[in-house]
Every structure is written in structure tokens, then in C-alpha cells.
C-alpha positions as CSV (number, residue, x, y, z in Angstrom):
1,M,56.1,78.1,199.7
2,P,56.9,81.0,197.6
3,L,58.0,84.5,199.1
4,S,54.9,85.8,197.5
5,M,52.5,83.9,199.8
6,V,54.5,85.1,203.1
7,S,52.7,87.5,205.3
8,S,54.1,90.8,206.6
9,N,56.2,90.5,209.9
10,Q,57.2,86.9,209.4
11,E,61.1,85.6,208.9
12,V,61.7,82.9,206.5
13,I,64.6,81.2,205.1
14,I,65.3,80.7,201.4
15,S,65.3,77.2,200.2
16,D,65.7,77.7,196.4
17,V,65.4,80.1,193.7
18,I,63.6,78.9,190.7
19,A,64.4,81.6,187.9
20,S,66.3,82.0,184.8
21,A,70.1,82.2,185.1
22,E,70.4,85.9,184.7
23,L,67.6,86.5,187.4
24,K,69.0,84.1,189.7
25,Q,72.5,85.7,189.5
26,K,70.8,89.4,190.0
27,L,69.1,88.1,193.1
28,M,72.2,86.6,194.6
29,N,74.1,89.5,193.9
30,M,71.6,91.3,196.0
31,G,71.8,88.8,199.0
32,F,69.1,86.3,198.1
33,T,71.3,82.9,198.6
34,K,70.0,79.8,199.7
35,G,69.8,79.2,203.4
36,C,69.6,83.2,203.9
37,K,67.1,84.6,206.3
38,L,64.6,87.1,205.2
39,Y,62.3,89.3,207.1
40,V,59.1,90.4,205.3
41,L,58.4,93.9,206.3
42,Q,55.3,94.4,204.0
43,G,53.5,91.4,202.5
44,L,52.4,91.5,199.0
45,T,50.3,94.6,198.2
46,K,50.0,96.4,195.2
47,G,52.0,93.9,193.2
48,S,55.1,94.2,195.4
49,I,56.7,93.0,198.7
50,M,59.3,94.6,201.0
51,V,61.8,92.5,202.5
52,K,64.9,92.9,205.0
53,V,67.7,90.7,203.3
54,R,71.0,90.7,205.3
55,D,71.5,94.6,206.1
56,S,69.3,95.8,203.2
57,K,65.7,96.7,202.6
58,V,64.6,95.0,199.1
59,V,61.1,95.7,197.1
60,L,60.4,92.8,194.8
61,N,57.6,92.6,192.3
62,A,55.1,89.9,192.7
63,S,56.5,87.6,189.7
64,T,60.1,87.7,191.2
65,A,59.1,87.2,194.7
66,H,57.0,84.2,193.4
67,K,60.4,82.5,192.2
68,I,61.9,82.6,195.7
69,Q,60.8,79.5,197.7
70,C,61.0,79.7,201.5
71,S,60.5,77.6,204.5
């Protein structure tokens, strides 16, 4: 399921990132790697989602969050 569909206060694991090479590299540099745990702090509201990845809080827009597949 895409990250954009995950509700607040849920923990998921990244299974894949389906994006252009440039966006995929940018996300990897921010810690969004396959097998990494994400905690959704605030689900999709007003076009963005806030997650905790590793030790950082990151806000992603809806289109980027939709490209991150989770389980």
C-alpha cells in the first residue's frame, strides 16, 4: 500500500520506492530505504503527510508519499 494511504499513529516498513532515479536518490539520502521503519505522525491532511524516519521528522507531499510502498 502507498504511504499516502497509511493512517496517523501507524508504523510501517518500506517495501519499495517507485519513482524517478532523481527522486529515489533524494529519498534514499533522507533515509527512506527498503526495509526501513516509518512511523506516521500525521496522516495525509491538506496535501502532506508527516513521518518519523530513523531519527528525523519529515513532511512529504501527497504525490511523493504515494510513490513509497509500505507493508
